[in-house]
C-alpha positions as CSV (number, residue, x, y, z in Angstrom):
1,X,-11.9,0.5,5.2
2,X,-9.9,1.6,2.2
3,X,-12.8,3.9,1.1
4,X,-13.0,5.4,4.7
5,X,-9.2,6.0,4.7
6,X,-9.3,7.6,1.3
7,X,-12.2,9.9,2.3
8,X,-10.4,10.9,5.5
9,X,-7.3,11.7,3.5
10,X,-8.6,13.3,0.4
11,X,-11.8,14.9,1.6
12,X,-11.0,15.7,5.2
13,X,-7.3,16.3,4.9
14,X,-6.7,13.8,7.8
15,X,-3.4,11.9,8.1
16,X,-4.1,8.1,7.8
17,X,-0.8,7.3,9.4
18,X,-2.2,8.7,12.7
19,X,-3.7,6.0,14.8
20,X,-6.7,8.2,15.8
21,X,-7.6,8.6,12.2
22,X,-7.5,4.9,11.5
23,X,-9.5,4.1,14.6
24,X,-12.1,6.6,13.6
25,X,-12.3,5.2,10.1
26,X,-12.7,1.7,11.6
27,X,-15.6,2.9,13.7
28,X,-17.2,4.6,10.7
29,X,-17.4,1.2,8.9
30,X,-18.9,-0.6,12.0
31,X,-15.7,-2.1,13.5
32,X,-15.3,-2.0,17.3
33,X,-12.9,0.9,17.9
34,X,-11.4,-0.5,21.1
35,X,-10.7,-3.8,19.5
36,X,-9.3,-2.2,16.4
37,X,-7.0,0.0,18.5
38,X,-5.8,-3.0,20.4
39,X,-5.1,-5.0,17.2
40,X,-3.5,-2.0,15.5
41,X,-0.9,-1.6,18.2
42,X,-0.3,-5.3,18.9
43,X,3.1,-6.9,18.6
44,X,1.7,-9.2,15.9
45,X,0.6,-6.2,13.8
46,X,4.0,-4.6,14.2
47,X,5.8,-7.8,13.2
48,X,3.6,-8.1,10.1
49,X,4.2,-4.4,9.2
50,X,8.0,-4.9,9.5
51,X,7.7,-8.1,7.4
52,X,5.8,-6.2,4.7
53,X,8.3,-3.3,4.7
54,X,11.2,-5.8,4.3
55,X,9.4,-7.6,1.5
56,X,8.7,-4.3,-0.3
57,X,12.3,-3.3,-0.1
58,X,13.5,-6.7,-1.3
59,X,11.5,-6.5,-4.5
60,X,12.4,-2.9,-5.3
61,X,9.5,-1.0,-4.0
62,X,11.1,2.0,-2.3
63,X,8.2,4.5,-2.4
64,X,4.4,4.7,-2.5
65,X,2.8,4.0,-4.8
66,X,5.1,1.5,-6.5
67,X,4.4,-0.8,-9.4
68,X,6.3,-4.1,-9.5
69,X,6.0,-6.7,-12.2
70,X,6.7,-10.3,-11.0
71,X,7.8,-12.6,-13.8
72,X,9.0,-16.1,-13.0
73,X,10.1,-15.2,-9.5
74,X,12.0,-12.1,-10.6
75,X,10.7,-8.6,-9.6
76,X,10.9,-5.7,-11.9
77,X,10.1,-2.1,-10.7
78,X,8.1,-0.2,-13.2
79,X,8.5,3.6,-13.2
80,X,5.2,5.2,-12.4
81,X,4.1,7.8,-14.9
82,X,0.9,9.6,-14.0
83,X,0.8,11.5,-17.3
84,X,1.5,8.7,-19.7
85,X,0.2,5.2,-19.0
86,X,1.6,4.1,-22.3
87,X,5.2,4.3,-21.0
88,X,4.3,1.9,-18.1
89,X,2.5,-0.4,-20.4
90,X,5.3,-0.5,-22.9
91,X,7.8,-1.3,-20.2
92,X,5.5,-4.1,-18.9
93,X,5.0,-5.5,-22.4
94,X,8.7,-5.4,-23.1
95,X,9.5,-7.3,-19.9
96,X,6.8,-9.8,-20.5
97,X,8.1,-10.5,-24.1
98,X,11.7,-11.1,-23.0
99,X,12.7,-14.7,-23.0
């Protein structure tokens, strides 16, 4: 499903936040589109989404993508740097080496 969503977004310029796009992606990987649509819009799915959003905010993930290091129950947001992975790795190594 992840590959189907990425192809829809990057290759077909389709918006994966649209239900129709997700339903089509589900069908393309062999899932039952009617069942997927029903599950996608169910109260249980909405509740899980709200839970995931609240969790993301509580650990410092305020955008997408986010990189969060969890160490001993503490969450540390890592600044994403697309041009220099060494910065992220240095920050991670620093946080892991702290006592």
